[in-house]
TORKOL-4160 file (C-alpha; in steps of 0.2 Angstrom, whole numbers, padded with zeros to 4 digits, m for minus):
181
<pt num="1" X="0251" Y="0525" Z="0475"/>
<pt num="2" X="0232" Y="0525" Z="0472"/>
<pt num="3" X="0227" Y="0526" Z="0453"/>
<pt num="4" X="0219" Y="0543" Z="0448"/>
<pt num="5" X="0204" Y="0537" Z="0438"/>
<pt num="6" X="0206" Y="0549" Z="0422"/>
<pt num="7" X="0190" Y="0547" Z="0415"/>
<pt num="8" X="0175" Y="0559" Z="0420"/>
<pt num="9" X="0175" Y="0570" Z="0433"/>
<pt num="10" X="0186" Y="0563" Z="0450"/>
<pt num="11" X="0191" Y="0574" Z="0465"/>
<pt num="12" X="0206" Y="0568" Z="0476"/>
<pt num="13" X="0216" Y="0573" Z="0494"/>
<pt num="14" X="0230" Y="0565" Z="0494"/>
<pt num="15" X="0236" Y="0566" Z="0512"/>
<pt num="16" X="0256" Y="0564" Z="0509"/>
<pt num="17" X="0272" Y="0561" Z="0522"/>
<pt num="18" X="0276" Y="0580" Z="0524"/>
<pt num="19" X="0294" Y="0573" Z="0516"/>
<pt num="20" X="0286" Y="0566" Z="0500"/>
<pt num="21" X="0275" Y="0578" Z="0496"/>
<pt num="22" X="0287" Y="0583" Z="0481"/>
<pt num="23" X="0289" Y="0565" Z="0476"/>
<pt num="24" X="0271" Y="0564" Z="0478"/>
<pt num="25" X="0269" Y="0577" Z="0468"/>
<pt num="26" X="0279" Y="0572" Z="0452"/>
<pt num="27" X="0271" Y="0556" Z="0453"/>
<pt num="28" X="0252" Y="0561" Z="0450"/>
<pt num="29" X="0257" Y="0574" Z="0437"/>
<pt num="30" X="0266" Y="0562" Z="0431"/>
<pt num="31" X="0253" Y="0548" Z="0430"/>
<pt num="32" X="0242" Y="0562" Z="0423"/>
<pt num="33" X="0251" Y="0569" Z="0408"/>
<pt num="34" X="0256" Y="0552" Z="0403"/>
<pt num="35" X="0236" Y="0549" Z="0403"/>
<pt num="36" X="0235" Y="0562" Z="0391"/>
<pt num="37" X="0228" Y="0577" Z="0403"/>
<pt num="38" X="0235" Y="0594" Z="0403"/>
<pt num="39" X="0239" Y="0601" Z="0420"/>
<pt num="40" X="0236" Y="0616" Z="0430"/>
<pt num="41" X="0247" Y="0616" Z="0444"/>
<pt num="42" X="0243" Y="0629" Z="0458"/>
<pt num="43" X="0258" Y="0632" Z="0470"/>
<pt num="44" X="0256" Y="0639" Z="0486"/>
<pt num="45" X="0271" Y="0626" Z="0493"/>
<pt num="46" X="0285" Y="0625" Z="0481"/>
<pt num="47" X="0288" Y="0639" Z="0469"/>
<pt num="48" X="0286" Y="0632" Z="0450"/>
<pt num="49" X="0301" Y="0637" Z="0443"/>
<pt num="50" X="0306" Y="0624" Z="0457"/>
<pt num="51" X="0293" Y="0611" Z="0450"/>
<pt num="52" X="0298" Y="0615" Z="0434"/>
<pt num="53" X="0314" Y="0608" Z="0436"/>
<pt num="54" X="0308" Y="0594" Z="0444"/>
<pt num="55" X="0296" Y="0591" Z="0431"/>
<pt num="56" X="0309" Y="0592" Z="0416"/>
<pt num="57" X="0321" Y="0578" Z="0428"/>
<pt num="58" X="0309" Y="0566" Z="0427"/>
<pt num="59" X="0303" Y="0569" Z="0410"/>
<pt num="60" X="0285" Y="0575" Z="0411"/>
<pt num="61" X="0283" Y="0586" Z="0394"/>
<pt num="62" X="0280" Y="0605" Z="0399"/>
<pt num="63" X="0268" Y="0609" Z="0385"/>
<pt num="64" X="0254" Y="0599" Z="0395"/>
<pt num="65" X="0261" Y="0612" Z="0411"/>
<pt num="66" X="0253" Y="0628" Z="0417"/>
<pt num="67" X="0256" Y="0636" Z="0435"/>
<pt num="68" X="0245" Y="0646" Z="0445"/>
<pt num="69" X="0261" Y="0651" Z="0457"/>
<pt num="70" X="0256" Y="0660" Z="0472"/>
<pt num="71" X="0272" Y="0660" Z="0481"/>
<pt num="72" X="0284" Y="0667" Z="0472"/>
<pt num="73" X="0280" Y="0686" Z="0470"/>
<pt num="74" X="0275" Y="0684" Z="0487"/>
<pt num="75" X="0294" Y="0679" Z="0491"/>
<pt num="76" X="0302" Y="0689" Z="0479"/>
<pt num="77" X="0291" Y="0704" Z="0479"/>
<pt num="78" X="0291" Y="0704" Z="0460"/>
<pt num="79" X="0285" Y="0691" Z="0449"/>
<pt num="80" X="0299" Y="0685" Z="0438"/>
<pt num="81" X="0298" Y="0690" Z="0420"/>
<pt num="82" X="0299" Y="0678" Z="0405"/>
<pt num="83" X="0290" Y="0663" Z="0413"/>
<pt num="84" X="0279" Y="0656" Z="0402"/>
<pt num="85" X="0264" Y="0645" Z="0405"/>
<pt num="86" X="0265" Y="0653" Z="0421"/>
<pt num="87" X="0251" Y="0666" Z="0430"/>
<pt num="88" X="0259" Y="0675" Z="0445"/>
<pt num="89" X="0247" Y="0680" Z="0461"/>
<pt num="90" X="0253" Y="0690" Z="0475"/>
<pt num="91" X="0251" Y="0680" Z="0488"/>
<pt num="92" X="0243" Y="0662" Z="0496"/>
<pt num="93" X="0231" Y="0670" Z="0506"/>
<pt num="94" X="0224" Y="0682" Z="0491"/>
<pt num="95" X="0207" Y="0668" Z="0488"/>
<pt num="96" X="0201" Y="0681" Z="0476"/>
<pt num="97" X="0216" Y="0684" Z="0465"/>
<pt num="98" X="0219" Y="0663" Z="0466"/>
<pt num="99" X="0200" Y="0661" Z="0461"/>
<pt num="100" X="0202" Y="0672" Z="0447"/>
<pt num="101" X="0217" Y="0665" Z="0440"/>
<pt num="102" X="0209" Y="0648" Z="0441"/>
<pt num="103" X="0196" Y="0650" Z="0434"/>
<pt num="104" X="0205" Y="0661" Z="0417"/>
<pt num="105" X="0216" Y="0645" Z="0416"/>
<pt num="106" X="0202" Y="0633" Z="0416"/>
<pt num="107" X="0194" Y="0644" Z="0401"/>
<pt num="108" X="0207" Y="0644" Z="0393"/>
<pt num="109" X="0207" Y="0624" Z="0394"/>
<pt num="110" X="0189" Y="0617" Z="0388"/>
<pt num="111" X="0188" Y="0605" Z="0378"/>
<pt num="112" X="0205" Y="0599" Z="0383"/>
<pt num="113" X="0206" Y="0585" Z="0397"/>
<pt num="114" X="0211" Y="0597" Z="0411"/>
<pt num="115" X="0217" Y="0591" Z="0428"/>
<pt num="116" X="0221" Y="0601" Z="0442"/>
<pt num="117" X="0235" Y="0600" Z="0454"/>
<pt num="118" X="0233" Y="0610" Z="0472"/>
<pt num="119" X="0250" Y="0610" Z="0482"/>
<pt num="120" X="0246" Y="0612" Z="0496"/>
<pt num="121" X="0230" Y="0614" Z="0505"/>
<pt num="122" X="0240" Y="0615" Z="0520"/>
<pt num="123" X="0251" Y="0627" Z="0519"/>
<pt num="124" X="0235" Y="0638" Z="0516"/>
<pt num="125" X="0234" Y="0638" Z="0536"/>
<pt num="126" X="0249" Y="0648" Z="0537"/>
<pt num="127" X="0240" Y="0662" Z="0529"/>
<pt num="128" X="0221" Y="0657" Z="0533"/>
<pt num="129" X="0207" Y="0652" Z="0545"/>
<pt num="130" X="0201" Y="0635" Z="0540"/>
<pt num="131" X="0182" Y="0642" Z="0537"/>
<pt num="132" X="0190" Y="0649" Z="0523"/>
<pt num="133" X="0200" Y="0638" Z="0514"/>
<pt num="134" X="0185" Y="0626" Z="0516"/>
<pt num="135" X="0174" Y="0637" Z="0506"/>
<pt num="136" X="0186" Y="0639" Z="0494"/>
<pt num="137" X="0190" Y="0623" Z="0492"/>
<pt num="138" X="0171" Y="0621" Z="0491"/>
<pt num="139" X="0170" Y="0635" Z="0476"/>
<pt num="140" X="0185" Y="0627" Z="0468"/>
<pt num="141" X="0178" Y="0610" Z="0467"/>
<pt num="142" X="0161" Y="0612" Z="0461"/>
<pt num="143" X="0168" Y="0623" Z="0446"/>
<pt num="144" X="0178" Y="0606" Z="0443"/>
<pt num="145" X="0163" Y="0596" Z="0443"/>
<pt num="146" X="0155" Y="0608" Z="0432"/>
<pt num="147" X="0168" Y="0608" Z="0418"/>
<pt num="148" X="0168" Y="0589" Z="0420"/>
<pt num="149" X="0186" Y="0588" Z="0424"/>
<pt num="150" X="0199" Y="0580" Z="0439"/>
<pt num="151" X="0206" Y="0587" Z="0453"/>
<pt num="152" X="0220" Y="0583" Z="0465"/>
<pt num="153" X="0222" Y="0593" Z="0482"/>
<pt num="154" X="0237" Y="0587" Z="0492"/>
<pt num="155" X="0241" Y="0591" Z="0509"/>
<pt num="156" X="0256" Y="0584" Z="0521"/>
<pt num="157" X="0251" Y="0572" Z="0535"/>
<pt num="158" X="0242" Y="0580" Z="0549"/>
<pt num="159" X="0244" Y="0596" Z="0541"/>
<pt num="160" X="0225" Y="0598" Z="0541"/>
<pt num="161" X="0214" Y="0603" Z="0559"/>
<pt num="162" X="0202" Y="0589" Z="0560"/>
<pt num="163" X="0188" Y="0599" Z="0555"/>
<pt num="164" X="0195" Y="0606" Z="0539"/>
<pt num="165" X="0200" Y="0588" Z="0535"/>
<pt num="166" X="0180" Y="0583" Z="0536"/>
<pt num="167" X="0173" Y="0597" Z="0527"/>
<pt num="168" X="0187" Y="0593" Z="0512"/>
<pt num="169" X="0184" Y="0574" Z="0512"/>
<pt num="170" X="0165" Y="0578" Z="0513"/>
<pt num="171" X="0169" Y="0587" Z="0498"/>
<pt num="172" X="0180" Y="0574" Z="0487"/>
<pt num="173" X="0177" Y="0558" Z="0479"/>
<pt num="174" X="0192" Y="0548" Z="0487"/>
<pt num="175" X="0205" Y="0551" Z="0501"/>
<pt num="176" X="0221" Y="0545" Z="0500"/>
<pt num="177" X="0231" Y="0543" Z="0513"/>
<pt num="178" X="0248" Y="0538" Z="0519"/>
<pt num="179" X="0256" Y="0535" Z="0503"/>
<pt num="180" X="0275" Y="0529" Z="0508"/>
<pt num="181" X="0282" Y="0521" Z="0494"/>
């Protein structure tokens, strides 16, 4: 896997083999936390409770992780109680709610070495049109740049239509493809 530049603002699009998305996620979060970053994980693909268990097995420090979970409440109908360091949004397609949750999480971590991981952009296509996703990624990326933070967007290989891939590729600093280790 290509290393993430942990100095200054860098925004990456990781395009992963769908079977390796979880592993790619864990590798990125492991690297970022090892470099002293707090991570805000936006999950539209895997519920935060499952990711938390995977991170614990990997030895990733939980005190450096904050989740914005857009899938659990949608799947269960209600948000689980007693889930520290987690904000639940109603569904992955509610970009207004997701944008507010991201802004609030970033505001709370101002001054920290914070990185945002979005898992996964390709999953958003189930709920939203490509132009809406592109606008949202542009909004989040500009916020990340203005705050001088890092961001990683994950996508399944062949999971984005060509126009959306082109638009997102023009927004990010680097596209890392086909990570097969």
